[in-house]
C-alpha positions as CSV (number, residue, x, y, z in Angstrom):
1,M,20.7,23.0,-10.5
2,K,19.8,19.5,-11.7
3,I,19.1,16.8,-9.2
4,S,18.6,13.1,-10.0
5,Y,15.3,11.4,-9.3
6,N,17.3,8.6,-7.7
7,L,18.5,11.0,-5.0
8,L,14.8,11.6,-4.0
9,L,14.0,7.9,-4.1
10,I,17.1,6.8,-2.0
11,L,16.6,9.6,0.5
12,C,12.9,8.6,1.0
13,L,13.8,5.0,1.6
14,G,16.7,5.9,3.9
15,L,14.9,8.5,6.0
16,F,11.6,6.6,6.5
17,L,12.6,3.0,6.5
18,L,15.8,3.1,8.6
19,H,15.7,3.0,12.4
20,L,12.1,2.1,12.7
21,N,12.9,0.2,15.9
22,Y,14.0,3.3,17.7
23,L,11.7,5.8,19.6
24,Y,9.3,4.3,22.0
25,V,5.8,3.3,21.0
26,D,3.3,6.1,21.7
27,I,-0.3,5.7,22.7
28,M,-1.7,5.9,19.1
29,E,0.7,3.3,17.8
30,A,0.1,1.1,20.8
31,R,-3.6,1.0,20.2
32,N,-3.0,0.0,16.6
33,F,-0.3,-2.6,17.4
34,V,-2.5,-4.3,20.0
35,S,-5.3,-4.6,17.5
36,A,-2.9,-6.0,14.9
37,R,-1.5,-8.5,17.4
38,E,-5.0,-9.7,18.3
39,M,-5.9,-10.0,14.6
40,V,-3.0,-12.5,14.3
41,E,-3.4,-14.4,17.5
42,D,-7.2,-14.4,17.8
43,K,-8.1,-14.2,14.1
44,N,-10.2,-11.1,14.6
45,W,-9.6,-9.9,11.1
46,I,-13.1,-8.4,10.6
47,F,-14.5,-7.9,14.2
48,T,-11.4,-5.9,15.3
49,T,-10.5,-5.8,19.0
50,M,-8.2,-4.0,21.4
51,N,-7.3,-5.7,24.6
52,G,-10.0,-8.2,23.9
53,E,-12.8,-5.7,23.5
54,P,-14.5,-4.5,20.2
55,R,-12.6,-1.7,18.5
56,Y,-14.8,-0.4,15.7
57,Q,-13.7,3.3,16.0
58,K,-11.2,2.8,13.1
59,P,-11.6,0.7,10.0
60,P,-9.2,-2.1,9.7
61,L,-7.1,-1.7,6.5
62,P,-3.9,-0.2,8.1
63,T,-4.3,-2.8,10.9
64,W,-4.4,-5.6,8.4
65,L,-1.1,-4.3,6.8
66,S,0.6,-4.2,10.2
67,A,-0.9,-7.6,11.1
68,V,0.6,-9.2,8.0
69,M,4.0,-7.9,8.9
70,G,3.4,-9.1,12.5
71,E,2.5,-12.6,11.2
72,I,5.8,-12.7,9.3
73,F,8.2,-11.0,11.7
74,G,6.4,-11.2,15.1
75,T,3.7,-9.1,16.7
76,Q,6.1,-7.5,19.1
77,S,8.5,-6.3,16.4
78,V,8.2,-2.5,16.4
79,W,10.1,-2.0,13.1
80,A,7.9,-4.6,11.3
81,L,4.6,-3.1,12.6
82,R,5.8,0.4,11.6
83,F,7.1,-0.6,8.2
84,P,3.7,-0.3,6.3
85,A,3.1,3.2,7.5
86,A,6.6,4.3,6.7
87,L,6.4,2.8,3.2
88,S,3.0,4.5,2.7
89,C,4.7,7.9,3.4
90,V,7.4,7.1,0.8
91,V,4.8,6.3,-1.7
92,L,2.9,9.5,-1.0
93,I,6.1,11.6,-1.6
94,L,6.8,9.8,-4.9
95,F,3.2,10.5,-6.1
96,F,3.6,14.1,-5.0
97,F,6.6,14.3,-7.3
98,K,4.5,12.7,-10.2
99,F,1.6,15.1,-9.5
100,L,3.8,18.2,-9.5
101,R,5.6,17.1,-12.6
102,K,2.3,16.5,-14.4
103,E,1.1,20.0,-13.3
104,T,4.3,21.9,-14.2
105,N,6.1,19.6,-16.7
106,D,9.3,20.5,-14.9
107,K,11.2,17.6,-13.5
108,N,13.8,19.6,-11.6
109,L,11.1,21.7,-9.8
110,S,9.3,18.5,-8.9
111,I,12.4,16.9,-7.4
112,I,13.3,20.0,-5.4
113,S,9.8,20.1,-4.0
114,G,9.9,16.4,-3.3
115,L,13.1,16.8,-1.3
116,I,11.5,19.6,0.7
117,L,8.5,17.4,1.5
118,T,10.8,14.5,2.5
119,T,12.8,16.7,4.9
120,S,9.9,18.6,6.4
121,F,9.5,18.1,10.2
122,L,5.8,17.0,10.4
123,V,6.2,14.6,7.4
124,L,9.1,13.0,9.1
125,F,7.4,12.9,12.5
126,V,4.2,11.3,11.1
127,G,6.0,9.1,8.6
128,K,8.2,7.5,11.3
129,R,5.3,6.6,13.5
130,A,2.6,4.1,12.8
131,T,-0.4,6.3,13.1
132,W,-3.2,5.3,10.8
133,D,-3.5,8.9,9.5
134,I,-0.7,8.4,7.0
135,F,-2.6,5.6,5.2
136,C,-5.7,7.7,5.0
137,Y,-3.8,10.7,3.5
138,S,-1.6,8.6,1.2
139,F,-4.4,6.6,-0.3
140,A,-6.5,9.7,-0.7
141,F,-3.7,11.6,-2.4
142,I,-3.1,8.7,-4.8
143,G,-6.8,8.5,-5.6
144,I,-6.9,12.2,-6.2
145,Y,-3.9,12.0,-8.5
146,Y,-5.7,9.5,-10.8
147,F,-8.9,11.5,-10.6
148,Y,-6.8,14.6,-11.6
149,L,-5.4,12.7,-14.6
150,T,-8.9,12.3,-16.0
151,F,-9.2,16.1,-16.1
152,K,-6.2,16.2,-18.5
153,S,-7.7,13.7,-21.0
154,E,-10.6,14.0,-23.3
155,K,-11.1,10.3,-23.2
156,N,-13.3,8.5,-20.6
157,N,-10.3,6.7,-19.1
158,F,-11.9,3.9,-17.0
159,F,-8.5,2.7,-15.9
160,H,-7.7,5.9,-14.1
161,F,-11.3,6.2,-12.8
162,T,-11.0,2.6,-11.4
163,L,-7.6,3.4,-9.7
164,A,-9.0,6.6,-8.3
165,G,-12.0,4.7,-6.9
166,L,-9.8,2.0,-5.6
167,F,-7.4,4.2,-3.6
168,L,-10.2,6.6,-2.4
169,G,-11.9,3.5,-1.1
170,F,-8.7,2.4,0.6
171,S,-8.6,5.9,2.2
172,I,-12.1,5.4,3.7
173,M,-11.0,1.9,4.9
174,S,-8.1,3.6,6.7
175,K,-9.8,6.4,8.6
176,G,-13.3,7.0,7.3
177,P,-14.1,10.0,5.0
178,T,-11.3,12.1,6.5
179,G,-9.3,12.0,3.4
180,F,-12.2,13.5,1.3
181,Y,-12.5,16.4,3.7
182,V,-8.8,17.4,4.1
183,I,-7.4,16.4,0.7
184,G,-10.2,15.7,-1.8
185,A,-12.4,18.8,-1.2
186,P,-9.5,21.3,-1.0
187,F,-8.0,19.8,-4.2
188,F,-11.3,19.9,-6.2
189,L,-12.3,23.4,-5.1
190,A,-8.8,24.8,-5.8
191,Y,-8.8,23.2,-9.2
192,W,-12.2,24.6,-10.0
193,L,-11.2,28.1,-8.9
194,T,-8.0,28.0,-10.9
195,Y,-8.9,26.2,-14.1
196,G,-12.7,26.1,-14.1
197,F,-15.1,23.3,-13.4
198,P,-13.8,20.1,-15.0
199,K,-15.9,18.5,-17.6
200,I,-18.1,15.9,-16.0
201,K,-17.6,12.4,-17.6
202,W,-20.7,10.9,-16.1
203,T,-20.0,7.2,-16.6
204,G,-16.5,7.6,-15.3
205,W,-17.5,9.6,-12.3
206,V,-20.4,7.3,-11.4
207,W,-18.1,4.3,-11.8
208,M,-15.4,5.9,-9.6
209,G,-18.0,6.6,-6.9
210,F,-19.3,3.1,-7.1
211,V,-15.9,1.5,-6.6
212,T,-15.1,4.0,-3.8
213,G,-18.3,3.2,-2.0
214,I,-18.1,-0.6,-2.4
215,I,-14.5,-0.7,-1.1
216,G,-14.7,2.1,1.4
217,F,-18.0,1.2,3.2
218,S,-18.0,-2.6,2.9
219,W,-16.5,-3.2,6.3
220,Y,-18.8,-0.6,8.0
221,G,-21.8,-2.3,6.4
222,Y,-20.8,-5.8,7.4
223,I,-20.1,-4.7,11.1
224,Y,-23.4,-2.9,11.2
225,L,-25.4,-5.9,10.0
226,N,-23.6,-8.4,12.3
227,D,-22.9,-6.4,15.5
228,Q,-25.2,-3.4,15.2
229,E,-25.7,-2.6,18.9
230,T,-22.0,-2.5,19.7
231,F,-21.1,-0.7,16.5
232,L,-23.7,2.1,17.1
233,S,-22.6,2.6,20.8
234,I,-19.0,2.8,19.8
235,M,-19.7,5.3,17.0
236,E,-21.8,7.4,19.3
237,A,-19.0,7.6,21.9
238,E,-16.4,8.3,19.2
239,S,-18.5,11.1,17.7
240,S,-18.8,12.7,21.1
241,A,-15.1,12.3,21.8
242,R,-14.2,14.0,18.5
243,T,-16.2,17.1,19.3
244,N,-15.0,17.4,22.9
245,R,-11.4,16.1,22.9
246,E,-8.5,18.4,22.1
247,V,-10.8,21.3,21.4
248,K,-8.8,24.4,20.3
249,P,-9.8,27.9,18.9
250,V,-9.9,28.6,15.2
251,T,-6.6,30.5,15.5
252,R,-4.8,27.3,16.7
253,Y,-3.3,26.5,13.3
254,F,-2.2,30.1,12.3
255,N,1.4,29.1,12.7
256,F,1.1,26.0,10.4
257,P,4.2,26.8,8.2
258,I,6.4,26.1,11.3
259,Q,5.6,22.4,10.8
260,M,7.8,22.6,7.7
261,G,10.8,22.6,10.0
262,V,14.0,23.9,8.3
263,W,11.9,25.2,5.4
264,A,9.5,27.3,7.6
265,V,10.7,30.7,6.6
266,F,10.4,29.9,2.9
267,A,7.0,28.4,3.5
268,F,5.8,31.7,5.1
269,I,7.1,33.7,2.2
270,S,5.6,31.3,-0.4
271,L,2.1,32.3,0.8
272,I,2.6,36.0,-0.2
273,F,0.4,35.4,-3.2
274,P,0.8,38.7,-5.2
275,Y,4.6,38.6,-4.9
276,I,5.2,34.9,-5.7
277,K,2.7,34.8,-8.6
278,K,4.8,37.5,-10.3
279,K,8.1,35.8,-9.7
280,T,7.4,32.2,-10.5
281,E,7.5,30.7,-13.9
282,F,4.3,28.7,-13.2
283,P,1.7,31.3,-12.1
284,K,-1.3,29.0,-12.8
285,P,0.0,25.9,-10.9
286,Y,1.2,28.2,-8.1
287,K,-2.3,29.6,-7.8
288,F,-3.8,26.1,-7.8
289,F,-1.6,24.9,-4.9
290,F,-1.9,28.2,-3.0
291,L,-5.7,27.9,-3.1
292,W,-5.4,24.3,-2.1
293,T,-3.3,25.3,0.9
294,I,-5.7,28.1,2.0
295,I,-8.9,25.9,1.6
296,C,-7.3,23.0,3.4
297,F,-6.2,25.4,6.3
298,V,-9.8,26.8,6.6
299,L,-11.4,23.3,6.6
300,L,-9.0,22.0,9.2
301,S,-9.5,25.1,11.4
302,L,-13.3,24.5,11.4
303,V,-12.9,21.2,13.1
304,P,-13.0,21.7,16.9
305,S,-10.5,18.9,17.7
306,K,-7.0,20.1,16.8
307,K,-3.6,18.4,17.0
308,E,-0.4,19.1,15.2
309,R,-0.4,15.8,13.3
310,Y,-3.8,16.7,11.9
311,L,-1.9,19.4,9.8
312,F,-0.2,16.7,7.7
313,P,-2.5,17.1,4.7
314,L,-1.8,20.8,4.6
315,M,2.0,20.0,4.2
316,I,1.3,18.6,0.7
317,P,0.1,21.8,-1.1
318,L,2.2,24.0,1.2
319,T,5.3,22.1,0.1
320,A,4.4,22.8,-3.5
321,T,4.1,26.6,-2.9
322,T,7.4,26.5,-1.0
323,G,8.9,24.6,-3.9
324,F,7.9,27.3,-6.3
325,Y,9.6,29.9,-4.2
326,V,12.7,28.0,-3.5
327,Y,13.0,27.1,-7.2
328,Y,12.7,30.8,-8.1
329,L,15.6,31.6,-5.7
330,L,17.7,28.8,-7.1
331,Q,17.1,29.9,-10.7
332,N,17.7,33.6,-10.2
333,Q,20.3,35.5,-8.3
334,N,18.7,38.9,-8.8
335,W,17.2,39.0,-5.3
336,K,15.9,41.9,-3.4
337,N,17.9,42.9,-0.3
338,W,15.3,41.5,2.1
339,E,15.4,38.2,0.3
340,K,19.2,38.1,0.7
341,S,18.7,38.6,4.4
342,I,16.1,35.9,4.5
343,V,18.4,33.4,2.7
344,K,21.3,34.3,5.1
345,F,19.1,33.9,8.1
346,S,17.4,30.6,7.1
347,F,20.4,28.7,5.9
348,G,22.8,30.4,8.3
349,L,20.7,29.5,11.3
350,I,20.7,25.8,10.4
351,G,24.5,26.1,9.9
352,V,24.9,27.5,13.4
353,V,22.7,24.8,14.8
354,G,24.8,22.2,13.1
355,I,28.0,23.6,14.6
356,L,26.4,23.7,18.1
357,I,25.1,20.1,18.0
358,P,28.3,18.6,19.6
359,V,28.0,21.2,22.4
360,L,24.3,20.4,22.9
361,L,24.8,16.7,23.0
362,F,27.9,16.3,25.2
363,A,27.9,19.5,27.3
364,I,24.2,20.2,27.9
365,V,22.3,16.9,27.3
366,K,25.2,14.8,28.6
367,S,24.7,12.2,25.9
368,E,26.7,9.0,26.2
369,I,29.7,8.6,23.9
370,T,28.6,6.1,21.3
371,F,29.2,5.6,17.6
372,Y,26.0,7.4,16.7
373,S,26.6,10.3,19.0
374,I,30.1,10.9,17.7
375,A,29.1,10.4,14.0
376,F,26.1,12.7,14.4
377,S,28.2,15.4,16.1
378,L,30.9,15.2,13.5
379,F,28.6,15.3,10.5
380,S,26.5,18.1,12.0
381,L,29.6,20.2,12.6
382,L,30.9,19.6,9.0
383,I,27.6,20.3,7.4
384,G,27.1,23.4,9.6
385,V,30.4,24.8,8.5
386,Y,29.6,24.0,4.8
387,L,26.2,25.7,5.1
388,L,27.6,28.8,6.5
389,I,30.3,29.0,3.8
390,Q,27.8,28.5,1.0
391,T,25.3,30.8,2.5
392,F,27.6,33.8,2.7
393,K,28.9,33.0,-0.8
394,F,25.3,33.1,-1.9
395,D,25.6,29.7,-3.6
396,L,22.0,28.7,-2.8
397,N,22.2,25.6,-4.9
398,K,24.9,24.1,-2.7
399,A,23.3,25.5,0.4
400,F,20.0,23.7,-0.5
401,I,21.9,20.4,-0.8
402,G,23.5,21.2,2.6
403,M,20.1,21.7,4.2
404,V,18.9,18.4,2.9
405,A,22.1,16.7,4.1
406,F,21.7,18.3,7.6
407,V,18.1,16.8,8.0
408,S,19.3,13.5,6.5
409,S,22.1,13.2,9.0
410,A,19.8,14.1,11.9
411,M,17.4,11.3,10.9
412,I,20.0,8.6,10.0
413,L,22.6,9.3,12.6
414,G,20.6,11.3,15.1
415,I,17.6,9.1,15.8
416,P,19.5,6.6,17.9
417,V,20.9,9.5,19.9
418,I,17.5,11.1,20.3
419,D,16.1,7.8,21.4
420,S,18.7,7.4,24.2
421,V,18.1,11.0,25.3
422,F,14.3,10.5,25.6
423,N,14.8,7.3,27.6
424,N,15.9,9.2,30.6
425,N,13.6,8.1,33.4
426,P,15.7,7.1,36.5
427,N,12.6,5.6,38.1
428,H,11.8,3.3,35.2
429,K,10.7,-0.1,36.5
430,S,8.5,-1.9,34.0
431,I,5.6,-4.0,35.0
432,I,6.8,-6.4,32.3
433,T,9.6,-7.5,34.7
434,Q,6.8,-9.3,36.5
435,K,5.4,-11.1,33.5
436,E,7.5,-14.3,33.9
437,M,6.6,-14.5,37.6
438,I,2.9,-14.1,36.8
439,E,3.0,-16.7,34.0
440,N,5.0,-19.2,36.1
441,S,2.4,-18.9,38.9
442,G,-0.3,-20.1,36.5
443,L,-2.5,-17.1,37.5
444,K,-4.1,-14.7,35.1
445,L,-3.5,-10.9,35.0
446,Y,-6.5,-8.6,35.1
447,G,-6.8,-4.8,35.0
448,F,-8.9,-2.6,37.2
449,D,-9.0,1.0,36.0
450,A,-5.9,0.1,34.0
451,Y,-6.4,1.7,30.6
452,S,-2.8,1.8,29.2
453,P,-2.4,0.7,25.5
454,E,1.4,1.1,25.8
455,I,1.5,-1.5,28.6
456,W,-1.0,-3.8,26.8
457,F,1.4,-3.8,23.8
458,K,4.5,-4.4,25.9
459,Y,2.9,-7.2,27.9
460,G,2.0,-9.0,24.7
461,K,-1.2,-10.5,25.9
462,V,-4.8,-9.4,26.6
463,I,-5.2,-8.0,30.1
464,P,-9.0,-8.2,30.7
465,E,-10.5,-5.2,32.4
466,I,-12.7,-5.6,35.5
467,Y,-15.7,-3.3,35.4
468,P,-17.5,-2.9,38.8
469,N,-21.0,-2.6,37.2
470,D,-20.5,-5.5,34.8
471,S,-20.5,-8.8,36.6
472,T,-19.6,-10.7,33.4
473,S,-16.2,-9.0,33.6
474,H,-15.5,-10.2,37.1
475,P,-12.9,-13.0,37.3
476,K,-14.2,-16.5,38.0
477,E,-10.8,-17.6,39.3
478,V,-10.2,-18.1,43.0
479,S,-7.0,-16.0,42.8
480,F,-5.4,-13.8,40.2
481,Y,-3.0,-10.8,39.7
482,L,-4.3,-7.4,39.0
483,I,-2.9,-4.0,37.9
484,S,-4.4,-0.6,38.4
485,I,-3.2,2.9,37.4
486,K,-1.6,4.8,40.3
487,N,-4.3,7.5,40.5
488,K,-5.5,6.1,43.9
489,S,-3.9,4.7,47.0
490,P,-3.5,0.9,47.4
491,E,-5.9,1.1,50.3
492,E,-8.6,2.7,48.1
493,I,-8.2,0.0,45.4
494,E,-8.4,-2.7,48.1
495,K,-11.7,-1.2,49.5
496,E,-13.2,-1.0,46.0
497,L,-12.3,-4.6,45.2
498,M,-13.7,-5.8,48.6
499,K,-17.1,-4.5,47.5
500,L,-16.8,-6.9,44.5
501,G,-15.9,-9.8,46.6
502,Y,-12.1,-9.9,46.5
503,N,-9.3,-9.5,49.1
504,C,-6.1,-7.9,47.7
505,Q,-2.4,-8.1,48.6
506,Y,-0.4,-5.1,47.4
507,W,2.8,-6.2,45.6
508,G,4.4,-2.9,44.5
509,E,4.5,0.0,42.2
510,F,5.9,0.1,38.6
511,D,6.7,2.9,36.2
512,D,6.8,2.3,32.5
513,N,7.4,5.9,31.5
514,E,10.4,6.2,29.3
515,E,10.8,9.9,30.0
516,K,11.5,11.4,33.4
517,L,9.0,13.0,35.8
518,G,8.0,16.5,34.8
519,T,8.2,16.0,31.0
520,K,5.1,16.1,28.8
521,N,5.2,12.4,28.0
522,N,5.6,11.2,31.6
523,V,1.9,10.2,32.1
524,D,0.0,8.5,34.9
525,R,-1.5,5.7,32.7
526,K,2.0,4.1,32.6
527,K,2.3,4.0,36.4
528,M,0.8,0.8,37.7
529,M,0.3,-0.9,41.0
530,L,0.3,-4.7,41.1
531,F,-1.9,-6.7,43.5
532,K,-2.6,-10.3,44.1
533,A,-6.3,-10.9,44.6
534,F,-8.3,-13.7,46.3
535,K,-11.9,-14.3,46.0
536,F,-14.1,-14.6,49.1
537,Q,-17.7,-14.9,50.1
538,Y,-19.0,-11.3,50.3
539,E,-21.8,-12.3,52.7
540,S,-19.2,-13.1,55.5
541,F,-18.4,-9.4,55.7
542,N,-22.0,-8.3,56.3
């Protein structure tokens, strides 16, 4: 089966750059978008802030990119702010194709693997969201690619060393040295174990390290020299949080191939090293990517803090091993009986899911009848039938295309439907509905125990926080509005504010949760109480 490179390119652009305005902004995105907005409005391009307070936990390169888009299209434009991250994911996939083609010298295998990576669940999930992880991983992978090219040449190619240092520096400027740990180290160790230690080109390696250091640590150094106390306190708090937040056992990631989505079964089998090594046409490259996968998995498992999205770097080498196995199946029809069963199950299951999509949408989820819901249902049904036919005819080449088409239709036609399904909170009443009233009153809005990046982003302005033990944060105004998370009663909030010298008038409760009560993403930080506060002389109450 021969597939055009143009298909991979068009699919990448379509799946990642379309519908960026759908799906509500999550907490990670909101933090980043608030910082980007304040860069534009307050010109905090170096001393980054979030809701008016220093935010040095993350280096600023991804925020700069979103801020530039916000400067052009508006800082509340979700699609504009997400665009750089989505484009970064597209670039990563195209460099993955280049890397695999250089390693195997087989264009068709590289395109097949690229299509698998493009349609993998976790890659789509991360690539459609503006988390700063994707920049770190994309830049690190591009840097590693150019470093890898220097292994293949006897010459001391300073152009490639410079590009490697440049992109590795960009990776550090996106999320610190994470990219070195989860992409750089696994790549280098796997290469060493497969091909032997690469010849050290001292001048090139030193130059690459110099460029990486200058670009990667320049912002950290500048902040340290100019705001040392704040920087160190934030880094200390961040270090503590990383070792104590989302702590999971070492076994947490054992099911990592599931993150490949529709390709999960093939991903599991691709890790049966003795079997695949004998079957593939590329035993050395397969060993290289297999070791890369295993080493990356071990290093990720050693980190106490664990989340599904942290597995993204593992999807890169795992996709390659999956691609080797799928390519073998496509090139050979002399399968074992258990492989025939696996093929029937994997492609057949997705075919059945496609056929059941209309039932799921209209009978179970009760989706509204719209253009997208009808189109998604129709295409899913047709692709599902097509997949079942090709599966039981054992035409794996056509079944493979059907699988890619199914995921593509789910992303292009299904995202608007999924968005409407997730926005299902019958009690939704946004605090943003009060913004006009607050602004027309001429009074300022403050927060009191009101940490909610999603609301900060929606509101579009800084909502200064009042800290009881920090008098400099207390409002100087005679009267103002105030929001507080609904984790206490209005009476308790009023008593706490009286101690600070303010009387409060309770105005009402608001719920900014998009999803209904009882779901995972219905959280307390989006439930706010609104008060109007008045300053008084505290002594009169003694």
